[in-house]
C-alpha positions as a Markdown table, in Angstrom:
| # | Residue | x | y | z |
|---|---|---|---|---|
| 1 | Unk | 0.0 | 0.0 | 0.0 |
| 2 | Unk | 2.8 | 2.4 | 0.8 |
| 3 | Unk | 4.3 | 1.7 | -2.6 |
| 4 | Unk | 1.0 | 2.6 | -4.3 |
| 5 | Unk | 0.7 | 5.7 | -2.2 |
| 6 | Unk | 4.2 | 6.7 | -3.2 |
| 7 | Unk | 3.3 | 6.1 | -6.9 |
| 8 | Unk | 0.2 | 8.3 | -6.6 |
| 9 | Unk | 2.2 | 11.0 | -4.9 |
| 10 | Unk | 4.9 | 10.9 | -7.6 |
| 11 | Unk | 2.2 | 11.2 | -10.3 |
| 12 | Unk | 0.7 | 14.2 | -8.5 |
| 13 | Unk | 4.2 | 15.8 | -8.4 |
| 14 | Unk | 4.7 | 15.1 | -12.1 |
| 15 | Unk | 1.3 | 16.7 | -13.0 |
| 16 | Unk | 2.2 | 19.7 | -10.9 |
| 17 | Unk | 5.5 | 20.0 | -12.7 |
| 18 | Unk | 3.8 | 19.7 | -16.1 |
| 19 | Unk | 1.3 | 22.4 | -15.1 |
| 20 | Unk | 4.1 | 24.7 | -13.9 |
| 21 | Unk | 6.1 | 24.1 | -17.1 |
| 22 | Unk | 3.1 | 24.9 | -19.4 |
| 23 | Unk | 2.5 | 28.1 | -17.3 |
| 24 | Unk | 6.0 | 29.0 | -18.4 |
| 25 | Unk | 5.2 | 28.3 | -22.0 |
| 26 | Unk | 7.3 | 25.1 | -22.1 |
| 27 | Unk | 6.2 | 22.1 | -24.2 |
| 28 | Unk | 5.7 | 19.1 | -22.0 |
| 29 | Unk | 5.8 | 15.4 | -23.1 |
| 30 | Unk | 2.9 | 13.6 | -21.4 |
| 31 | Unk | 3.0 | 10.4 | -23.4 |
| 32 | Unk | 3.9 | 8.2 | -20.5 |
| 33 | Unk | 1.3 | 9.7 | -18.2 |
| 34 | Unk | -1.7 | 7.9 | -19.7 |
| 35 | Unk | -0.1 | 4.4 | -19.4 |
| 36 | Unk | 1.1 | 5.1 | -15.9 |
| 37 | Unk | -2.3 | 6.3 | -14.7 |
| 38 | Unk | -4.0 | 3.3 | -16.4 |
| 39 | Unk | -1.7 | 0.9 | -14.6 |
| 40 | Unk | -2.3 | 2.7 | -11.3 |
| 41 | Unk | -6.1 | 2.5 | -11.7 |
| 42 | Unk | -5.8 | -1.2 | -12.3 |
| 43 | Unk | -3.8 | -1.6 | -9.2 |
| 44 | Unk | -6.3 | 0.3 | -7.1 |
| 45 | Unk | -9.2 | -1.8 | -8.4 |
| 46 | Unk | -7.4 | -4.9 | -7.1 |
| 47 | Unk | -6.9 | -3.6 | -3.6 |
| 48 | Unk | -8.9 | -5.0 | -0.7 |
| 49 | Unk | -11.9 | -2.6 | 0.0 |
| 50 | Unk | -10.3 | -1.0 | 3.1 |
| 51 | Unk | -7.1 | -0.2 | 1.3 |
| 52 | Unk | -9.0 | 1.1 | -1.7 |
| 53 | Unk | -11.0 | 3.4 | 0.6 |
| 54 | Unk | -7.7 | 4.7 | 2.1 |
| 55 | Unk | -6.5 | 5.7 | -1.3 |
| 56 | Unk | -9.6 | 7.7 | -2.1 |
| 57 | Unk | -8.3 | 11.1 | -0.9 |
| 58 | Unk | -5.1 | 10.7 | -2.9 |
| 59 | Unk | -7.0 | 9.5 | -6.0 |
| 60 | Unk | -9.3 | 12.4 | -5.6 |
| 61 | Unk | -6.4 | 14.8 | -5.5 |
| 62 | Unk | -4.9 | 13.1 | -8.5 |
| 63 | Unk | -8.1 | 13.6 | -10.5 |
| 64 | Unk | -8.3 | 17.2 | -9.4 |
| 65 | Unk | -4.7 | 17.8 | -10.5 |
| 66 | Unk | -5.5 | 16.1 | -13.9 |
| 67 | Unk | -8.5 | 18.4 | -14.4 |
| 68 | Unk | -6.4 | 21.5 | -13.6 |
| 69 | Unk | -3.7 | 20.3 | -16.0 |
| 70 | Unk | -6.3 | 19.8 | -18.7 |
| 71 | Unk | -7.4 | 23.4 | -18.3 |
| 72 | Unk | -3.8 | 24.6 | -18.3 |
| 73 | Unk | -3.0 | 22.6 | -21.5 |
| 74 | Unk | -6.1 | 24.1 | -23.2 |
| 75 | Unk | -4.9 | 27.6 | -22.2 |
| 76 | Unk | -1.4 | 26.8 | -23.3 |
| 77 | Unk | -2.6 | 25.6 | -26.7 |
| 78 | Unk | -4.6 | 28.8 | -27.2 |
| 79 | Unk | -1.6 | 30.9 | -26.2 |
| 80 | Unk | 0.7 | 29.0 | -28.6 |
| 81 | Unk | -1.8 | 29.2 | -31.3 |
| 82 | Unk | -2.0 | 33.0 | -31.1 |
| 83 | Unk | 1.8 | 33.3 | -31.2 |
| 84 | Unk | 2.2 | 31.4 | -34.5 |
């Protein structure tokens, strides 16, 4: 469980980093993110119910960060589009 928690926290950090970089008009490669999140979700679905419940706050934070990154990427795309 601690390993899974660490993985989720690392993903949150990576998403925060990507968001910060796009705010600074840097292009970010997110190709590995989808597969990593998919693997993480599969892990969570195989956890015993108590452990799965314990991950809910972190998973909620991860989802929130992903939503914010989506907004940031949309904004980034429109900024870049107006520069070219």
